[in-house]
KOLFIGU-279602 format. One record per atom (N, C-alpha, C): residue number from 0; atom name; residue in three letters; x, y negated, z; chain. Coordinates in nm, 4 decimals. Example, Ala and Ser with C-alpha at 12.3 -4.5 7.8 and 13.67 -1.06 7.14 Angstrom:
% KOLFIGU-279602
(0 'N' 'ALA' (1.3190 0.5690 0.7800) 'A'),
(0 'CA' 'ALA' (1.2300 0.4500 0.7800) 'A'),
(0 'C' 'ALA' (1.3200 0.3300 0.7800) 'A'),
(1 'N' 'SER' (1.2850 0.2250 0.7080) 'A'),
(1 'CA' 'SER' (1.3670 0.1060 0.7140) 'A'),
(1 'C' 'SER' (1.2900 -0.0030 0.7870) 'A'),
***
This chain:
% KOLFIGU-279602
(0 'N' 'MET' (2.9356 3.7382 -0.3579) 'A'),
(0 'CA' 'MET' (2.9864 3.6096 -0.4351) 'A'),
(0 'C' 'MET' (2.9382 3.4545 -0.4966) 'A'),
(1 'N' 'THR' (3.0311 3.3790 -0.4066) 'A'),
(1 'CA' 'THR' (2.9232 3.2818 -0.4641) 'A'),
(1 'C' 'THR' (3.0343 3.1539 -0.5318) 'A'),
(2 'N' 'LEU' (2.9911 3.0988 -0.5966) 'A'),
(2 'CA' 'LEU' (3.0408 2.9755 -0.7093) 'A'),
(2 'C' 'LEU' (3.0691 2.8907 -0.7033) 'A'),
(3 'N' 'HIS' (3.2551 2.8334 -0.7800) 'A'),
(3 'CA' 'HIS' (3.2627 2.7079 -0.7098) 'A'),
(3 'C' 'HIS' (3.1616 2.6332 -0.7520) 'A'),
(4 'N' 'ALA' (3.1818 2.4827 -0.7186) 'A'),
(4 'CA' 'ALA' (3.0706 2.3825 -0.7521) 'A'),
(4 'C' 'ALA' (3.1264 2.4030 -0.9077) 'A'),
(5 'N' 'ALA' (3.2493 2.4068 -1.0081) 'A'),
(5 'CA' 'ALA' (3.3008 2.3563 -1.0743) 'A'),
(5 'C' 'ALA' (3.1980 2.4285 -1.2216) 'A'),
(6 'N' 'HIS' (3.1731 2.5751 -1.0721) 'A'),
(6 'CA' 'HIS' (3.1311 2.6980 -1.1891) 'A'),
(6 'C' 'HIS' (2.9823 2.6397 -1.2115) 'A'),
(7 'N' 'ARG' (2.9335 2.6414 -1.1106) 'A'),
(7 'CA' 'ARG' (2.7753 2.6438 -1.0855) 'A'),
(7 'C' 'ARG' (2.6952 2.5634 -1.2311) 'A'),
(8 'N' 'PRO' (2.5936 2.6044 -1.2523) 'A'),
(8 'CA' 'PRO' (2.5648 2.5117 -1.3479) 'A'),
(8 'C' 'PRO' (2.4699 2.4451 -1.2825) 'A'),
(9 'N' 'ALA' (2.4854 2.3290 -1.3568) 'A'),
(9 'CA' 'ALA' (2.4309 2.1431 -1.2807) 'A'),
(9 'C' 'ALA' (2.2988 2.1319 -1.2852) 'A'),
(10 'N' 'ASN' (2.2219 2.1062 -1.1837) 'A'),
(10 'CA' 'ASN' (2.0631 2.1006 -1.1519) 'A'),
(10 'C' 'ASN' (2.0402 1.9720 -1.1945) 'A'),
(11 'N' 'ARG' (2.0189 1.9615 -1.2650) 'A'),
(11 'CA' 'ARG' (1.9707 1.8231 -1.3699) 'A'),
(11 'C' 'ARG' (1.8340 1.8036 -1.3597) 'A'),
(12 'N' 'ARG' (1.7794 1.6658 -1.3459) 'A'),
(12 'CA' 'ARG' (1.6734 1.6916 -1.3554) 'A'),
(12 'C' 'ARG' (1.5982 1.5649 -1.4497) 'A'),
(13 'N' 'LEU' (1.5569 1.5673 -1.5489) 'A'),
(13 'CA' 'LEU' (1.5300 1.4719 -1.6731) 'A'),
(13 'C' 'LEU' (1.4470 1.3506 -1.5485) 'A'),
(14 'N' 'PRO' (1.4715 1.1899 -1.5215) 'A'),
(14 'CA' 'PRO' (1.4216 1.1021 -1.5176) 'A'),
(14 'C' 'PRO' (1.2955 1.0902 -1.5368) 'A'),
(15 'N' 'GLN' (1.2267 1.0833 -1.4256) 'A'),
(15 'CA' 'GLN' (1.0101 1.0793 -1.4742) 'A'),
(15 'C' 'GLN' (1.0038 0.9117 -1.4101) 'A'),
(16 'N' 'GLN' (0.9236 0.8592 -1.5715) 'A'),
(16 'CA' 'GLN' (0.8620 0.7523 -1.4715) 'A'),
(16 'C' 'GLN' (0.7270 0.7746 -1.4915) 'A'),
(17 'N' 'THR' (0.7543 0.7015 -1.3363) 'A'),
(17 'CA' 'THR' (0.6044 0.6700 -1.2481) 'A'),
(17 'C' 'THR' (0.5620 0.5737 -1.2985) 'A'),
(18 'N' 'PRO' (0.3905 0.5821 -1.3010) 'A'),
(18 'CA' 'PRO' (0.3398 0.5314 -1.3931) 'A'),
(18 'C' 'PRO' (0.2860 0.4184 -1.3067) 'A'),
(19 'N' 'ALA' (0.2362 0.2745 -1.3100) 'A'),
(19 'CA' 'ALA' (0.2534 0.1705 -1.2649) 'A'),
(19 'C' 'ALA' (0.1212 0.2357 -1.1703) 'A'),
(20 'N' 'PRO' (0.0915 0.1503 -1.0603) 'A'),
(20 'CA' 'PRO' (-0.0139 0.1767 -0.9402) 'A'),
(20 'C' 'PRO' (-0.1885 0.2154 -1.0049) 'A'),
(21 'N' 'ASP' (-0.1790 0.0418 -1.0822) 'A'),
(21 'CA' 'ASP' (-0.3390 0.0248 -1.1468) 'A'),
(21 'C' 'ASP' (-0.2637 0.1120 -1.3020) 'A'),
(22 'N' 'SER' (-0.2168 0.1637 -1.3279) 'A'),
(22 'CA' 'SER' (-0.2113 0.2018 -1.5160) 'A'),
(22 'C' 'SER' (-0.3346 0.3237 -1.4773) 'A'),
(23 'N' 'TRP' (-0.3376 0.3478 -1.4042) 'A'),
(23 'CA' 'TRP' (-0.5046 0.4763 -1.4193) 'A'),
(23 'C' 'TRP' (-0.6100 0.3507 -1.4532) 'A'),
(24 'N' 'LYS' (-0.6163 0.3302 -1.3992) 'A'),
(24 'CA' 'LYS' (-0.7642 0.1984 -1.4197) 'A'),
(24 'C' 'LYS' (-0.7700 0.1392 -1.5615) 'A'),
(25 'N' 'LYS' (-0.6320 0.0781 -1.6342) 'A'),
(25 'CA' 'LYS' (-0.6705 0.0520 -1.7368) 'A'),
(25 'C' 'LYS' (-0.6631 0.1530 -1.8281) 'A'),
(26 'N' 'SER' (-0.6219 0.2964 -1.8055) 'A'),
(26 'CA' 'SER' (-0.6373 0.3962 -1.9190) 'A'),
(26 'C' 'SER' (-0.7755 0.3991 -1.9445) 'A'),
(27 'N' 'LEU' (-0.8639 0.4331 -1.7883) 'A'),
(27 'CA' 'LEU' (-1.0057 0.4681 -1.8164) 'A'),
(27 'C' 'LEU' (-1.0988 0.3445 -1.8330) 'A'),
(28 'N' 'SER' (-1.0433 0.2396 -1.7919) 'A'),
(28 'CA' 'SER' (-1.1244 0.1012 -1.8939) 'A'),
(28 'C' 'SER' (-1.1259 0.1390 -2.0534) 'A'),
(29 'N' 'GLU' (-0.9806 0.1869 -2.1104) 'A'),
(29 'CA' 'GLU' (-0.9996 0.1799 -2.2620) 'A'),
(29 'C' 'GLU' (-1.0888 0.3035 -2.3018) 'A'),
(30 'N' 'MET' (-1.0417 0.4044 -2.2169) 'A'),
(30 'CA' 'MET' (-1.1422 0.5547 -2.3058) 'A'),
(30 'C' 'MET' (-1.2889 0.4953 -2.2621) 'A'),
(31 'N' 'LEU' (-1.3856 0.4393 -2.1346) 'A'),
(31 'CA' 'LEU' (-1.4936 0.3822 -2.1458) 'A'),
(31 'C' 'LEU' (-1.5263 0.2774 -2.2709) 'A'),
(32 'N' 'GLN' (-1.4572 0.2327 -2.2896) 'A'),
(32 'CA' 'GLN' (-1.4214 0.1350 -2.4232) 'A'),
(32 'C' 'GLN' (-1.4514 0.2278 -2.5660) 'A'),
(33 'N' 'ASN' (-1.3375 0.3392 -2.5674) 'A'),
(33 'CA' 'ASN' (-1.3269 0.4078 -2.6489) 'A'),
(33 'C' 'ASN' (-1.4962 0.5045 -2.7129) 'A'),
(34 'N' 'LEU' (-1.5427 0.5173 -2.5956) 'A'),
(34 'CA' 'LEU' (-1.6643 0.5928 -2.5866) 'A'),
(34 'C' 'LEU' (-1.8002 0.5031 -2.5671) 'A'),
(35 'N' 'HIS' (-1.7779 0.3422 -2.5967) 'A'),
(35 'CA' 'HIS' (-1.8937 0.2661 -2.5935) 'A'),
(35 'C' 'HIS' (-1.9445 0.2894 -2.5059) 'A'),
(36 'N' 'ILE' (-1.9101 0.3489 -2.3675) 'A'),
(36 'CA' 'ILE' (-2.0009 0.3455 -2.2112) 'A'),
(36 'C' 'ILE' (-1.9777 0.2094 -2.2054) 'A'),
(37 'N' 'ILE' (-1.9182 0.0775 -2.2301) 'A'),
(37 'CA' 'ILE' (-1.8343 -0.0589 -2.2378) 'A'),
(37 'C' 'ILE' (-1.8026 -0.0996 -2.3041) 'A'),
(38 'N' 'PRO' (-1.8455 -0.2778 -2.3259) 'A'),
(38 'CA' 'PRO' (-1.7678 -0.3434 -2.4068) 'A'),
(38 'C' 'PRO' (-1.6619 -0.3333 -2.3640) 'A'),
(39 'N' 'GLY' (-1.5461 -0.4311 -2.4532) 'A'),
(39 'CA' 'GLY' (-1.4263 -0.4867 -2.3924) 'A'),
(39 'C' 'GLY' (-1.4793 -0.6108 -2.3072) 'A'),
(40 'N' 'ASN' (-1.5373 -0.6571 -2.3055) 'A'),
(40 'CA' 'ASN' (-1.5796 -0.7742 -2.1724) 'A'),
(40 'C' 'ASN' (-1.6449 -0.7548 -2.0600) 'A'),
(41 'N' 'PHE' (-1.6535 -0.6301 -2.0626) 'A'),
(41 'CA' 'PHE' (-1.7477 -0.6061 -1.9403) 'A'),
(41 'C' 'PHE' (-1.7527 -0.5739 -1.8232) 'A'),
(42 'N' 'ASN' (-1.8275 -0.6806 -1.7305) 'A'),
(42 'CA' 'ASN' (-1.8366 -0.7293 -1.5883) 'A'),
(42 'C' 'ASN' (-1.9500 -0.6598 -1.5769) 'A'),
(43 'N' 'GLY' (-1.9139 -0.5215 -1.4573) 'A'),
(43 'CA' 'GLY' (-2.0013 -0.4393 -1.3779) 'A'),
(43 'C' 'GLY' (-1.9569 -0.3512 -1.3256) 'A'),
(44 'N' 'LYS' (-2.0848 -0.2840 -1.3177) 'A'),
(44 'CA' 'LYS' (-2.0137 -0.1618 -1.2429) 'A'),
(44 'C' 'LYS' (-2.0697 0.0036 -1.3134) 'A'),
(45 'N' 'VAL' (-1.9872 0.0952 -1.3206) 'A'),
(45 'CA' 'VAL' (-2.0350 0.2417 -1.3796) 'A'),
(45 'C' 'VAL' (-2.0172 0.3474 -1.2627) 'A'),
(46 'N' 'VAL' (-2.1156 0.3805 -1.2504) 'A'),
(46 'CA' 'VAL' (-2.1348 0.5509 -1.0738) 'A'),
(46 'C' 'VAL' (-2.0949 0.6603 -1.1948) 'A'),
(47 'N' 'VAL' (-2.0383 0.7258 -1.2188) 'A'),
(47 'CA' 'VAL' (-2.0460 0.8938 -1.2515) 'A'),
(47 'C' 'VAL' (-2.0573 1.0059 -1.1344) 'A'),
(48 'N' 'SER' (-2.1361 1.0798 -1.1300) 'A'),
(48 'CA' 'SER' (-2.1522 1.2023 -1.0624) 'A'),
(48 'C' 'SER' (-2.1238 1.3289 -1.1403) 'A'),
(49 'N' 'PHE' (-2.0658 1.3674 -1.1020) 'A'),
(49 'CA' 'PHE' (-2.0271 1.5449 -1.0912) 'A'),
(49 'C' 'PHE' (-2.0743 1.6537 -1.0731) 'A'),
(50 'N' 'LYS' (-2.0908 1.7608 -1.1387) 'A'),
(50 'CA' 'LYS' (-2.1754 1.8515 -1.0690) 'A'),
(50 'C' 'LYS' (-2.0889 1.9745 -1.1903) 'A'),
(51 'N' 'ASP' (-2.0769 2.0990 -1.0997) 'A'),
(51 'CA' 'ASP' (-2.0095 2.1903 -1.2296) 'A'),
(51 'C' 'ASP' (-1.8797 2.1706 -1.2822) 'A'),
(52 'N' 'GLY' (-1.8080 2.0623 -1.2761) 'A'),
(52 'CA' 'GLY' (-1.7187 1.9933 -1.3200) 'A'),
(52 'C' 'GLY' (-1.7542 1.9559 -1.4928) 'A'),
(53 'N' 'GLY' (-1.9180 1.9121 -1.4817) 'A'),
(53 'CA' 'GLY' (-1.9595 1.8153 -1.5665) 'A'),
(53 'C' 'GLY' (-2.0713 1.6909 -1.5290) 'A'),
(54 'N' 'VAL' (-2.1013 1.6094 -1.6133) 'A'),
(54 'CA' 'VAL' (-2.1106 1.4810 -1.5419) 'A'),
(54 'C' 'VAL' (-2.2258 1.5073 -1.5650) 'A'),
(55 'N' 'SER' (-2.3308 1.4566 -1.4456) 'A'),
(55 'CA' 'SER' (-2.4844 1.4962 -1.4317) 'A'),
(55 'C' 'SER' (-2.5570 1.3603 -1.4320) 'A'),
(56 'N' 'TYR' (-2.4515 1.2662 -1.3785) 'A'),
(56 'CA' 'TYR' (-2.5236 1.1081 -1.3841) 'A'),
(56 'C' 'TYR' (-2.4404 1.0234 -1.4234) 'A'),
(57 'N' 'LEU' (-2.5086 0.9328 -1.4629) 'A'),
(57 'CA' 'LEU' (-2.4053 0.8087 -1.5417) 'A'),
(57 'C' 'LEU' (-2.4703 0.6477 -1.4625) 'A'),
(58 'N' 'GLU' (-2.4561 0.6290 -1.3754) 'A'),
(58 'CA' 'GLU' (-2.5038 0.4779 -1.3650) 'A'),
(58 'C' 'GLU' (-2.4183 0.3336 -1.4188) 'A'),
(59 'N' 'LYS' (-2.4912 0.2519 -1.5120) 'A'),
(59 'CA' 'LYS' (-2.4021 0.1616 -1.5438) 'A'),
(59 'C' 'LYS' (-2.4718 0.0006 -1.5175) 'A'),
(60 'N' 'SER' (-2.4716 -0.0632 -1.4099) 'A'),
(60 'CA' 'SER' (-2.5278 -0.1889 -1.4104) 'A'),
(60 'C' 'SER' (-2.3966 -0.3141 -1.4363) 'A'),
(61 'N' 'GLU' (-2.4302 -0.4309 -1.5539) 'A'),
(61 'CA' 'GLU' (-2.4088 -0.5184 -1.5881) 'A'),
(61 'C' 'GLU' (-2.4409 -0.7301 -1.4802) 'A'),
(62 'N' 'THR' (-2.3313 -0.7227 -1.4829) 'A'),
(62 'CA' 'THR' (-2.3260 -0.8749 -1.3784) 'A'),
(62 'C' 'THR' (-2.2930 -0.9811 -1.5270) 'A'),
(63 'N' 'PHE' (-2.4226 -1.0773 -1.5271) 'A'),
(63 'CA' 'PHE' (-2.4128 -1.1661 -1.6154) 'A'),
(63 'C' 'PHE' (-2.3715 -1.3056 -1.5587) 'A'),
(64 'N' 'LYS' (-2.2893 -1.3915 -1.5959) 'A'),
(64 'CA' 'LYS' (-2.2603 -1.5071 -1.5122) 'A'),
(64 'C' 'LYS' (-2.2702 -1.6064 -1.5676) 'A'),
***
């Protein structure tokens, strides 16, 4: 037996906000600043290597202008 459309429960989804494409970069930058790995005005490169789910190597090089 099928239900008439008026008797079926509505399949409603909550609208999900999709994050801006570069929002992860801002979040990562803020996290590195909060962990005192980089200062707020950092210009350079951070390389993180993982092994078995943990950080095994961290390299930071800074560019001075």
